Structure formats: C-alpha cells, structure tokens
RONUGU-831072 format. One record per atom (N, C-alpha, C): z, x, y. Coordinates in steps of 0.05 Angstrom, whole numbers, padded with zeros to 5 digits, always signed. Atoms other than C-alpha are relative to their C-alpha. Example, Ala and Ser with C-alpha at 12.3 -4.5 7.8 and 13.67 -1.06 7.14 Angstrom:
BEGIN
+00000+00018-00024/+00156+00246-00090/+00000+00018+00024/-00001-00016-00024/+00143+00273-00021/+00014-00015+00022/
END
This chain:
BEGIN
+00003+00025-00016/-00210-00007-00579/+00004+00006+00030/-00004-00005-00028/-00216-00009-00503/+00029-00008+00009/-00026+00005-00010/-00151-00007-00464/+00002-00027+00015/-00004+00025-00014/-00122-00073-00439/+00015+00004+00026/-00014-00005-00024/-00087-00039-00382/-00016-00008+00025/+00015+00006-00025/-00105-00065-00312/-00011+00025+00013/+00013-00023-00013/-00151-00020-00272/+00008+00000+00030/-00010-00003-00027/-00122+00005-00206/-00015+00022+00015/+00012-00020-00017/-00159+00040-00150/+00021+00009+00020/-00022-00012-00016/-00109+00087-00116/-00012+00014+00023/+00013-00011-00023/-00131+00101-00045/+00018+00020+00014/-00016-00021-00012/-00107+00167-00016/-00018+00021+00011/+00015-00023-00010/-00130+00226+00025/+00017+00025-00007/-00016-00023+00010/-00102+00286-00014/-00002+00024+00019/+00004-00023-00018/-00128+00334+00039/+00013-00004+00027/-00012+00005-00026/-00092+00301+00098/+00025+00017+00003/-00023-00016-00006/-00041+00347+00130/+00017-00014+00020/-00019+00013-00018/+00020+00315+00161/+00023+00019+00006/-00022-00017-00007/+00074+00351+00199/+00026-00006-00015/-00025+00004+00013/+00135+00360+00156/-00001-00015-00026/+00003+00016+00024/+00107+00322+00096/-00023+00010-00017/+00021-00007+00019/+00067+00336+00034/-00011-00025-00013/+00012+00025+00009/+00025+00273+00026/-00011+00004-00028/+00014-00004+00025/-00015+00302-00032/+00020+00001-00024/-00019-00002+00021/+00046+00319-00074/+00011-00027-00008/-00011+00027+00005/+00075+00249-00067/-00020-00017-00016/+00019+00018+00013/+00010+00215-00088/-00008+00010-00027/+00005-00011+00027/-00003+00262-00146/+00022-00009-00019/-00023+00009+00017/+00066+00245-00173/-00002-00030-00005/-00001+00029+00003/+00062+00171-00160/-00023-00011-00016/+00023+00010+00016/-00008+00161-00188/+00003+00008-00029/-00005-00008+00028/+00012+00200-00250/+00020-00019-00014/-00020+00018+00012/+00071+00153-00262/-00012-00028-00003/+00013+00026+00003/+00030+00090-00249/-00019+00000-00024/+00018-00002+00023/-00018+00115-00302/+00013-00007-00026/-00015+00008+00024/+00036+00100-00353/-00004-00030-00006/+00004+00028+00003/+00022+00026-00341/-00028-00010+00006/+00026+00009-00010/-00047+00023-00310/-00021+00021-00005/+00022-00019-00001/-00115+00055-00314/-00006+00006+00030/-00001-00007-00028/-00115+00092-00248/-00023+00020+00007/+00019-00018-00011/-00171+00124-00208/+00006+00005+00029/-00005-00007-00028/-00161+00160-00142/-00026+00001+00016/+00023-00002-00018/-00209+00154-00083/+00008+00004+00028/-00004-00004-00029/-00214+00173-00010/-00003-00027+00014/+00002+00026-00014/-00205+00115+00040/-00029-00007+00008/+00028+00005-00008/-00278+00123+00061/-00017-00012-00023/+00015+00010+00023/-00300+00104-00009/+00011-00026-00012/-00014+00023+00012/-00253+00046-00022/-00016-00025+00000/+00015+00025-00001/-00298-00011+00001/-00022-00001-00021/+00022-00001+00019/-00355+00012-00043/+00010-00001-00029/-00009-00003+00027/-00313+00025-00105/+00018-00023-00010/-00021+00018+00008/-00261-00031-00105/-00009-00022-00018/+00009+00022+00017/-00305-00082-00140/+00003+00005-00029/-00003-00006+00028/-00296-00046-00205/+00028+00002-00010/-00029-00002+00007/-00220-00052-00206/+00014-00027+00003/-00016+00024-00001/-00168-00105-00216/+00017-00002+00025/-00017-00001-00024/-00127-00082-00155/-00005+00026+00014/+00002-00024-00017/-00127-00032-00099/+00028+00006+00010/-00025-00009-00011/-00065+00008-00081/-00006+00020+00023/+00003-00018-00023/-00065+00039-00011/+00025+00017+00003/-00023-00017-00003/-00020+00099-00007/-00003+00019+00023/+00000-00018-00023/-00021+00162+00036/-00029+00006+00009/+00028-00002-00007/-00089+00150+00065/-00005+00010+00028/+00003-00011-00027/-00075+00180+00134/-00003-00021+00021/+00002+00020-00021/-00078+00147+00202/-00027-00014+00001/+00025+00015+00001/-00130+00092+00202/-00018+00006+00024/+00016-00005-00023/-00153+00111+00272/-00021+00022-00004/+00020-00021+00006/-00189+00171+00241/-00025-00011-00014/+00023+00012+00014/-00235+00123+00203/+00001-00030+00004/-00005+00028-00006/-00225+00056+00239/-00022-00018-00010/+00022+00017+00008/-00295+00028+00226/-00001-00005-00030/+00000+00002+00029/-00292+00043+00152/+00024-00017-00010/-00023+00016+00008/-00222+00013+00147/-00004-00029+00006/+00006+00028-00007/-00243-00050+00183/-00019-00013-00019/+00020+00011+00020/-00302-00058+00136/+00013-00005-00027/-00016+00004+00025/-00256-00048+00076/+00017-00025+00002/-00018+00023-00003/-00206-00098+00102/-00015-00027+00000/+00015+00025-00001/-00258-00151+00119/-00012-00007-00028/+00012+00006+00027/-00292-00144+00051/+00021-00007-00020/-00022+00007+00019/-00227-00144+00012/+00010-00028+00004/-00010+00027-00006/-00203-00207+00047/-00021-00021-00008/+00022+00020+00006/-00271-00242+00039/-00003-00003-00030/+00005+00001+00029/-00276-00224-00035/+00026-00006-00016/-00025+00006+00014/-00203-00240-00051/+00011+00023-00017/-00009-00023+00015/-00188-00169-00075/+00030+00002+00003/-00028-00005+00000/-00116-00156-00094/+00006+00028+00011/-00005-00025-00014/-00092-00102-00046/+00030+00003+00003/-00028-00007-00003/-00024-00068-00046/+00002+00024+00018/-00014+00022-00012/-00001-00069+00009/-00020-00023+00007/+00014+00024-00008/-00025-00140+00021/-00009+00002+00029/+00012-00006-00026/-00070-00141+00082/+00006-00021+00021/-00008+00021-00019/-00032-00195+00121/+00023+00009+00018/-00023-00009-00016/+00021-00151+00154/-00004-00004+00030/+00000+00005-00029/+00040-00163+00226/+00010+00024+00016/-00012-00023-00013/+00068-00094+00241/-00020+00023+00004/+00018-00023-00005/+00036-00024+00241/-00027-00004-00012/+00026+00006+00012/-00020-00051+00198/-00021-00008+00020/+00018+00010-00020/-00050-00082+00260/+00006+00012+00027/-00007-00013-00025/-00024-00034+00313/+00029-00005+00007/-00028+00001-00008/+00040-00033+00353/+00007-00022+00020/-00005+00023-00017/+00034-00098+00392/+00027-00014-00008/-00024+00014+00010/+00092-00125+00349/+00025+00011+00014/-00024-00010-00014/+00141-00078+00385/+00003-00013+00027/+00000+00014-00026/+00122-00110+00451/+00010-00028-00004/-00008+00028+00005/+00129-00180+00422/+00029-00003-00008/-00028+00002+00008/+00195-00167+00388/+00019+00007+00022/-00016-00008-00023/+00222-00133+00450/+00003-00024+00019/+00000+00023-00018/+00203-00194+00492/+00017-00023-00011/-00016+00021+00012/+00239-00239+00442/+00030+00008-00001/-00028-00008+00000/+00304-00199+00450/+00009+00011-00026/-00008-00012+00025/+00303-00169+00381/+00010+00029+00003/-00011-00027-00003/+00339-00103+00368/-00021+00022-00004/+00021-00021+00000/+00280-00057+00383/+00003+00016+00026/+00000-00016-00025/+00272-00001+00434/-00016-00016+00021/+00014+00015-00020/+00254-00037+00499/-00029+00010+00005/+00028-00008+00000/+00178-00037+00505/-00016-00018+00020/+00019+00014-00017/+00126-00057+00558/-00027+00013-00003/+00027-00011+00002/+00051-00047+00563/-00016-00002+00026/+00014+00003-00026/+00035-00060+00637/+00016+00014+00022/-00015-00014-00021/+00052-00019+00699/+00019-00019+00015/-00017+00018-00016/+00079-00081+00734/+00026-00009-00015/-00023+00007+00015/+00130-00090+00678/+00020+00024-00004/-00017-00024+00004/+00160-00020+00682/+00029-00005+00009/-00026+00006-00010/+00219-00047+00722/+00018-00014-00021/-00015+00013+00021/+00240-00085+00660/+00013+00019-00019/-00011-00020+00018/+00256-00020+00624/+00026+00011+00011/-00025-00013-00010/+00326+00011+00628/-00006+00027+00012/+00004-00026-00012/+00333+00073+00670/+00004+00022-00021/-00001-00023+00018/+00321+00138+00632/-00012+00024+00014/+00011-00025-00011/+00306+00211+00649/-00029+00003-00007/+00027-00003+00010/+00242+00208+00608/-00009-00026-00014/+00011+00024+00013/+00196+00155+00579/-00022+00009-00020/+00020-00006+00020/+00151+00154+00518/-00024-00019+00005/+00025+00015-00003/+00079+00132+00528/-00017+00005-00024/+00015-00005+00025/+00039+00121+00464/-00020-00023-00004/+00021+00020+00005/-00025+00085+00443/+00010-00022-00019/-00007+00022+00019/-00017+00017+00411/-00013+00004-00027/+00014-00005+00026/-00066+00039+00357/+00007+00028-00011/-00007-00027+00008/-00032+00107+00349/+00015+00001-00027/-00016-00005+00025/+00001+00137+00287/+00005+00030-00001/-00006-00028+00003/+00034+00203+00269/+00003+00014+00027/-00004-00011-00027/+00051+00214+00343/-00026+00009+00014/+00025-00006-00013/-00023+00220+00360/-00002-00013+00027/+00003+00011-00026/-00033+00211+00434/+00026-00005+00015/-00026+00005-00012/+00042+00207+00448/+00005+00019+00023/-00007-00017-00023/+00065+00233+00516/+00029-00006+00008/-00027+00003-00011/+00135+00245+00545/-00003+00003+00030/+00005+00001-00029/+00134+00227+00619/+00027-00001+00015/-00024+00001-00016/+00190+00243+00669/+00001-00025+00017/-00004+00024-00015/+00219+00185+00708/-00015+00000+00027/+00013-00001-00026/+00191+00210+00774/-00030-00001-00001/+00029+00001+00003/+00120+00210+00746/-00009-00026-00013/+00007+00024+00016/+00123+00144+00709/-00016-00020+00017/+00013+00020-00017/+00102+00099+00767/-00029+00008+00005/+00027-00010-00007/+00041+00143+00782/-00017+00007-00025/+00014-00008+00024/+00022+00156+00709/-00024-00019-00004/+00024+00017+00004/-00049+00132+00696/-00002-00008-00029/+00004+00011+00026/-00048+00088+00635/-00013-00027+00002/+00015+00025+00000/-00092+00030+00617/+00018-00023-00011/-00017+00022+00008/-00053-00035+00615/-00011-00013-00026/+00007+00013+00025/-00053-00066+00546/-00009+00020-00022/+00010-00020+00020/-00076-00001+00511/+00023+00017-00010/-00022-00017+00008/-00010+00036+00509/+00027-00015+00002/-00027+00010-00003/+00064+00022+00501/+00017+00020+00016/-00018-00017-00015/+00118+00050+00547/+00029-00008-00008/-00028+00005+00008/+00190+00058+00523/+00018+00022+00012/-00018-00021-00009/+00251+00095+00550/+00005+00019-00023/-00008-00020+00020/+00266+00159+00513/+00030+00000-00002/-00029+00005+00002/+00335+00140+00490/+00015+00022-00014/-00017-00018+00015/+00392+00183+00468/+00006-00012-00027/-00006+00012+00027/+00404+00175+00393/+00018+00019-00015/-00018-00015+00017/+00455+00196+00343/-00014+00010-00025/+00015-00007+00025/+00409+00196+00282/-00023-00019-00003/+00023+00017+00007/+00345+00166+00253/+00003-00008-00029/-00003+00010+00027/+00344+00123+00191/-00026-00014-00009/+00023+00014+00011/+00291+00095+00145/+00010-00016-00025/-00007+00018+00022/+00299+00036+00097/-00026-00007-00015/+00025+00003+00016/+00248+00028+00040/+00003-00025-00018/+00000+00025+00015/+00230-00038+00008/-00025-00002-00017/+00023+00008+00017/+00185-00059-00050/-00001-00030+00000/+00001+00029-00006/+00160-00129-00035/+00022-00006+00020/-00021+00005-00020/+00222-00157-00001/+00027+00012-00010/-00025-00010+00012/+00274-00119-00044/+00006+00028+00010/-00008-00026-00009/+00312-00060-00015/+00001+00019-00024/+00000-00021+00021/+00304+00005-00055/+00019+00023+00006/-00017-00023-00007/+00337+00063-00018/-00002+00004+00030/+00000-00007-00028/+00352+00091+00051/+00003+00030+00003/-00002-00028-00007/+00345+00160+00081/+00007+00002+00030/-00004-00003-00029/+00369+00188+00147/-00004+00029+00007/+00003-00027-00012/+00355+00248+00192/+00024+00003+00018/-00024-00002-00016/+00424+00266+00217/-00002+00018+00024/+00003-00019-00022/+00398+00319+00265/-00022-00010+00018/+00021+00010-00019/+00361+00289+00326/-00021+00022+00004/+00022-00018-00004/+00293+00320+00334/-00011+00012-00025/+00010-00010+00026/+00285+00338+00260/-00005-00025-00017/+00006+00027+00011/+00253+00272+00239/-00003+00001-00030/+00006+00000+00028/+00231+00294+00170/+00019+00018-00017/-00021-00014+00014/+00294+00333+00151/+00019-00021-00011/-00013+00025+00009/+00318+00274+00110/+00019+00005-00023/-00020+00000+00021/+00378+00262+00066/+00005-00029-00009/-00007+00027+00010/+00398+00202+00022/+00023-00011+00018/-00019+00014-00018/+00439+00151+00061/+00009-00025-00014/-00012+00024+00012/+00486+00097+00037/+00004-00021+00022/-00002+00019-00023/+00474+00038+00084/+00023-00019-00003/-00021+00021-00001/+00528-00011+00105/-00014-00027-00003/+00012+00026+00000/+00518-00085+00096/-00014-00008+00026/+00013+00006-00026/+00503-00090+00171/-00026+00015+00003/+00025-00015+00000/+00450-00035+00164/-00021-00015-00015/+00020+00013+00017/+00416-00072+00108/-00009-00027+00012/+00008+00025-00013/+00418-00138+00145/-00019+00005+00023/+00019-00007-00021/+00384-00104+00204/-00028+00005-00011/+00026-00007+00011/+00328-00076+00161/-00013-00024-00013/+00011+00023+00014/+00320-00139+00119/-00012-00020+00020/+00010+00019-00020/+00310-00180+00182/-00029+00005+00007/+00028-00006-00008/+00245-00144+00199/-00019-00002-00024/+00017+00003+00024/+00219-00143+00127/-00005-00030-00004/+00004+00029+00004/+00230-00218+00122/-00018-00012+00022/+00017+00010-00022/+00196-00228+00190/-00029+00005-00006/+00028-00007+00005/+00133-00194+00165/-00013-00018-00021/+00015+00019+00017/+00079-00232+00127/-00011+00013-00025/+00008-00014+00024/+00076-00189+00065/+00016-00010-00024/-00013+00006+00025/+00092-00215-00004/-00001+00023-00020/+00004-00022+00019/+00065-00154-00041/-00005+00025+00016/+00004-00026-00014/+00075-00084-00013/+00025+00015+00005/-00022-00018-00006/+00119-00026+00005/+00003+00001+00031/-00004-00001-00029/+00150-00028+00075/+00023+00020+00005/-00021-00018-00009/+00190+00025+00112/+00009-00008+00028/-00012+00007-00026/+00236+00004+00168/+00012+00025+00012/-00011-00024-00014/+00248+00062+00216/+00017-00009+00023/-00018+00008-00021/+00307+00056+00262/+00014+00025+00012/-00017-00021-00011/+00350+00098+00308/+00027-00011+00006/-00027+00009-00006/+00425+00095+00317/+00008+00011+00027/-00008-00008-00027/+00449+00097+00389/+00028+00013-00001/-00027-00011-00002/+00511+00135+00411/+00022-00021-00003/-00019+00022+00003/+00546+00067+00412/+00002-00010-00028/-00001+00008+00028/+00531+00057+00338/-00019-00022-00008/+00018+00021+00007/+00479+00002+00342/-00027+00011-00009/+00026-00007+00009/+00411+00004+00309/-00022-00013+00016/+00024+00011-00014/+00344-00005+00344/-00024+00007-00017/+00024-00004+00015/+00277-00013+00309/-00018+00020+00015/+00019-00019-00010/+00230+00046+00320/-00028-00009-00008/+00025+00011+00009/+00173+00020+00277/+00004-00012-00028/+00001+00012+00026/+00157-00022+00216/-00027+00008-00012/+00024-00010+00012/+00107+00015+00173/-00007-00017-00025/+00007+00019+00021/+00071-00036+00129/-00028+00004-00012/+00026-00005+00012/+00005-00004+00110/+00001+00022-00021/+00000-00023+00019/+00015+00065+00079/+00024+00018+00006/-00024-00016-00008/+00087+00088+00091/+00004+00023-00019/-00008-00023+00015/+00104+00158+00068/+00028-00006-00011/-00024+00009+00014/+00162+00151+00018/+00021+00021-00003/-00019-00022+00003/+00196+00219+00018/+00013+00001-00028/-00011+00001+00028/+00204+00214-00058/+00012+00026-00008/-00009-00026+00009/+00216+00288-00063/+00029+00006+00007/-00028-00005-00008/+00285+00284-00029/+00019-00019-00014/-00018+00020+00013/+00311+00227-00073/+00013+00012-00025/-00012-00007+00026/+00360+00237-00131/-00018-00011-00022/+00017+00008+00022/+00325+00231-00198/+00002-00029-00007/-00004+00028+00008/+00355+00163-00214/-00012-00019+00020/+00011+00017-00021/+00335+00133-00147/-00031+00000-00001/+00029-00002+00002/+00264+00159-00154/-00011-00015-00024/+00008+00015+00023/+00258+00131-00224/+00002-00030+00004/-00003+00028-00005/+00284+00064-00201/-00022-00010+00018/+00022+00008-00017/+00232+00062-00146/-00026-00003-00015/+00025+00002+00016/+00175+00077-00194/+00000-00025-00017/-00002+00024+00016/+00200+00022-00240/-00005-00025+00017/+00004+00023-00017/+00203-00027-00182/-00029-00003+00009/+00028+00002-00009/+00133-00010-00158/-00018-00009-00023/+00016+00009+00023/+00104-00017-00228/+00003-00030-00004/-00006+00028+00004/+00138-00085-00235/-00014-00017+00021/+00012+00015-00022/+00112-00107-00167/-00030-00002-00004/+00029+00001+00005/+00040-00089-00185/-00006-00019-00023/+00004+00019+00022/+00046-00127-00251/+00002-00028+00010/-00004+00027-00011/+00072-00187-00213/-00024-00009+00016/+00023+00006-00017/+00015-00184-00163/-00025-00006-00018/+00022+00004+00018/-00035-00179-00221/+00003-00025-00017/-00006+00024+00016/-00001-00237-00256/-00004+00005-00030/+00004-00006+00028/-00005-00201-00323/+00025-00004-00017/-00024+00005+00015/+00066-00219-00344/+00018+00023-00004/-00017-00023+00006/+00091-00148-00350/+00021+00005+00021/-00019-00005-00021/+00128-00150-00284/+00020-00022+00004/-00019+00022-00003/+00169-00212-00297/+00028+00010-00002/
END
C-alpha cells in the first residue's frame, strides 16, 4: 500500500562551502532523520519553485546566501505565498529573511542591538570606536563586509540606504540561541573572540534566555527555526548581532547526543503541527 507519510521537499545546496562549517554534513544528517517521519526529497534552491507543487510542505535548510540566486528566490517566495504552500521556515519573517533593515529599526527603537545607521549624516549617532563595520543590508556570510578605521569613516563612499554602519565593539564572547517555532532548544557560544565558529555548548542564564526570547517573539514566524546571534560586552550585557530566520546553520555536530536528539524530535513535531496531521500534538 502507498505510504501515508507527508511528502517534504528539503531545500539545500549540498555543494555550498561556508567558512568554518560543513553545511552538507548537517543536511545529510537532518534529512535522514526527517525521513523517519516523512517522505523526503532533496533539491537545490534553484529547483524549489518548479518542484514544490508535488509536496505537502517545503523545508528550507542550508540553501546558502539568497543573494547568490535572488531572482530565483523571489520567484519561489512569491509563488509559494500565492499558492498557499506550507514552507518551513514560514515566509513572513521580519529579520534576515528580508535583509538587515531590522537592525536599523531595532536600534532606532532603543532595543539591545549593536548601534546601527545607514546614512552618512547619521554617523554622529554612533558611539566612538577605533574601527567601524560597513556591510550590505542584503549581505550574508560576511559577503561585502568592510572594516573601516575611524579616520576614514567620514570619507568612505557608501550608498545611503544600501549598507549598514556599526561600531566594531569590543566583546567578551559570542553566543547563539536556537529556537524551534517559539520554543528554546539549546545555546552555543564562541568563548574566543575572532573564532566565531569554534563553538561549545552553553548553559544560558534566565536573563540570557529572556534576551533571546524577546527577539523571537518580536518576529512574525509561527513555524520555523530561528537563531539569535548575540555578543557579550566586557560589561556583561548582551547585544543582538543578527536574527537568522530563513536558513540558520544549526551546528548540530557540536551538540551532545541527547541535545541533538531532542532537537530532531522538536523539529519533527513542529513539521507535523504545521501539516496538521495530528502527529505533532
């Protein structure tokens, strides 16, 4: 008899090479575990729009920076929204899913994010620093990022509205908090500044979790995996670096076995809930 398992199109670019990360290993593992509950087929992001009609849901995973295939992604997004396709992550995110404008908006609202501006005339609003980070609003994976000394910042030629400017702040460590839907799963930290992907498990404090949960709750996603990236200042406070809400790398390889299994269980349950098949209740 034919299988009653839901059909899931798992979107990934297994050939994408990211500095310090093995995207392909993570997606081979995760898709193999989802296959325990679903009928899973893998496809490249360039093929997703054409193929998704034959599936019950689409799961976007390590598909690489969208800017490498922006037109194809926009076509996929428009078609999925128009046809009511179930997509995980849900395509209504307000964070990295639509660029980095949210960092500017949250900074203007006084939220705990790295101070951010996007116009030369607003540079005076930034705190004094020896160096500043200039990065495209549509960037990802540090593509197009520049470090600019203070004495060159005023004369730096950047297009207003196209890039973000932030002070390059001193930090004690970098942390990432991982959520399935709105539920916290685990946290990792990079205790050595400058070694972003040298991650270790981290036991967050209640204040740490409240910080991360604030941004997840702010976002407009009911179904999806979100990664809240933060830095800890020398004074001990946390500042948001980014909220990855499209295809966050999960660093599953550095997790203890029990934590990794719990994450897989949570993701399966979340997909069942989104599909409404009763198995994720």
